[in-house]
N, C-alpha and C positions, 0 to 999 in steps of 0.2 A: 573560650569562644561560646557565645550564646547558641543554644540549639535553634535549628531552622524552624520556622512556624509550620504548623500542620495545614493541611488543605482547609479545614474548617476555620482555622484562625485567619487564613488568607481570605476566605469567603466573608468572614465577619468584617474584615477591613474594607471589603467592597460593599458592605451593607446588605449582604445576602447570606447570613449564617446558616440558613436552612435550605439552601439551594440543593435540589435533588441531583443525584449522580445519574448522568445519562450513559456514560460508557467509560471503560477503563482499558488501557493498553500499556505496552511496555514503555512508552515515552511519556504518557500523560494520563490524567483523569479529567473528564469533561463534565461540567455541571451546568444546569439550566439556571441562568440568572433571572430571566423574565421571558415573556412570550417571544421576544425577538433576538435574544443574545445568550451566548454560552461563555463560560470561562474554561479555557483549557489550561490546567495547572500542570506544568512540567514536573517530572520527577526530580528529586534533588540531584544536583550535578549539572543540570542544564544551564547554558549560558545565554546571556542577553543577545550577544552578537549573532548566534545561530538562530535564535527566535526572530530577530529582526530580518535576517536574510530570508527566512521562511515567509515572513510577511511580504517582502518584496517579490518573492517567487509567486506567492498566491495572487498578487495583483497582476503579474505578468500572465499567469495562466488564465485568470478571469477575463482579461482583455482579449486573449487569444481564443477564448472559448465562447465568445458572444454569439457565434452562429449555431451553437449546439442547443438541443432542447433540455439539457440538464445544467444544473448549477455546480460551481466549484467553490471551495472555501473563500470566505471574505473575512480577512483579519483586520479589525478596526484599530486595534491598539495592542502594543506589546509593553508589558510592565515587569519590573523587578521589585519585589517587596521583601525586604529583610533577607535577601539571598535566594528567594524563590522566584522563578521566572514563570510568567503566565501570559496568555493571549486572550483578548476579548474578541469573539468572533460572532458573525451573524448566525442565528439558528436557521439551518437549511430545512426545507420542507421534506416530509416523508418519514418512513420508518425503515430501519435496516432490512435489507433483503434477507439476511439471516433470520430475522424474526418472522418476516412474511412467509418464508418457506415452511415454517412450522404449522401454518394453518391454511395455506392457499389450496383451493380446490384444483382439480386436475387441469381444466381448461385455462384458468387464470394462471396456474403454475407454469404451464408451457409458454404462455405469452410473457410472463415475467422473466423466465429463464432466457427466452429469445432476446428480450430487450437488454437484459444483463450482458449477454454476449455481444450484441451489436454495439452497445455503449463502450465496451472494452476496445473494440476496433476504432470507434470514433475518437478516442483519446489522442490517437496519432495525428489527428487533423488540427489539434490545438496549436496555435502559432507560437511555439517556443523554439528558438534556434541557438545553437552554440557551435563554435569552430571545431569541436572534438567530441568523440564519444566519451561518456562517463557521467558521474554524478552531477546533479544540479546544485546540491548543497554540500560544500566542502569536497574533500576527496580529490583535490587538484592533482595530486601525484598519480592518481589512477587514470586520468584522462589519456586517451590514446587516439591515434589517427585512424585506427581500424577498429571495428566492432570486436573482432576476436582478440585484439590487443587488450582492450578493456576487460573482456570476459576472463582472460587468463590472469591479468594483474589483480582483478578483484578476488578471485579464488585463492591466489597465492598469498594475498594478505590475510585470508581467513585461516591459514595454517597455524598461526600463532594463537588463534582465538577459539578454534573448534575443539570439541572433546578428542581425546587421544584415539578413541576407537574409530573416528571418522577421518582422520588425517590422510590415510592412504587413499580413501575414496575421493576426498576433496582434491587431492593432488592429481589423481587420475582424471577427474572432471576438468581440471584446469588444462589438461593436455588434449582435450577433445574440442575440435573446431565445430562451430555452427556456420550455416551459410551467411556470407556477408550480405547485408541489405543494399539495395540500389540507392537508397537515400536514408538519412537519419531522421528520427522523429522522437517526440516526447513519449516516454514510457513511465507509467505510474509504478509498476512492479509490485505494489502491495494491494492490487485490485482484487478483492474477494468479497463475498456477500456481507460481511460485517462492516465493510468500508463503503458500501453503496446504499443509497436511500431510494425508496420507490413509493409512489402513490398508486394504489391499485396494481396494475401490471406494467406501469411505465416508470423507468428510472428518472428520479427527480434531482439527484445530486450525487456527486462522487467526492468522497472525503479524503483527507490525509495524504496530500501530495507532500511527502516528507523526505527524510534522508535517503529513502530507496529510489526516489524519482530520478530519472536520468535521460540522457539523449542516447538512443540506441536503435534497435531494430523493432519496428512496429509489430512484427509477428510475435515478439516476446510477450506483448500484452495479451494476445489471444492465447498463447500457450499457458501463461501464468493464470489467466482467468479460469481456464479449464482445470489446470493442475490443482488449484486451490479449492476445488469442489470436493477433493478427497475427504473421506470421513473424519480424519484427525482434525482437519482445519474447518470443515463445514459440515458438522454433524446433522444439520437440518436438511441437507441435500440428499436426495434419494438416488438409487441406481438408475432410475428413469431419467432424472436430471442429468446425471453423468453421461448416460447414453445419448441424450439430446445434445449435450455439449460436444461429444466426440463426433456425432453426425455433422455438427456445425463446422468443426475443424475439417472434416473430410470434404464437405461441400466447398471449402475454400482451399483445398489442396495443401493443408497444413499438418497432415498427420505424419509425414515421413520424418520430420525433425522434432516431433513432439517429445519423444522419449529422451533424446540427449538434452533438449532444452529443459525438460523437467528435472533431470539429474543436475544440471547447472543450477537451477533454482534451489534444489535441496542443498547443494553445496554452498550456495550463496547464503542461505539462512542458517547455516551450521554454527554461526557465531552466537545465535540467540539462545544461549543455554538456560536462560531464566524462563523460557516458555515451554512448558512440558509437552503440550500438544504439538507444537511446531517441531520440537526435537524428536518426538516419536515419528512424525512424518518424515523428517530428514533421515532418520536411521532406517526406516523401512525402504525409502527410495535408494539410499546410497549403499546399504548393506545387503540388499536383495541380490 
């Protein structure tokens, strides 16, 4: 069997051998092709059907988000080149909030953090509906008629993937119930400063509605947006930023269930053993 082509070989086939790297994650690396487009080259093992389903979901989300002041991903084309899967997407405006927090002055910083938090809440207004709680990409066996039914099923699935030292804590988190929502809504679940773009102090785009995106409780987006400001995940965030975020939760009467929701999130991400920073956060939350 021939070896899979490298990212640079793929970019050369696209006519952009020197495209600069914009970002790297567990699923893909993103390169700037030209002023208006990026190539998201999936890690080896990705399949075309999943990438096509993600393209369909991005179109549904974009249509349901027309009323909002920020953009969501626009996937123009999905390709497979010699076994490597990639997507050609529109280059969205702005810089990652994670970068802006490194240099933002105090007044602009507070305004940026406020819009970051409000944008998290606005995601639930995007018009995506499904008949059950659960993932939007795959995971049909995890779909459930109740929110807690999905929460429990998702963590029980993790027991075979998480490190041995976390299994007891993950199983315990699966047995903890969260409040049932009055209605279901779109939840990004991977909303944190590196996945959000801003121009000045205003959020301009939300990236990566991927495998973690689901139909669930809109409050989970608020809890996750605050939880992911922890130092392991958002080192550019300060204690003042985190205090502002907690005040924001308190103003919306969302503090009472924050701790169990955060433990569920840590148990949820316990499968991501290749991400050292994420695993350090999971261990601190679950083993404390």
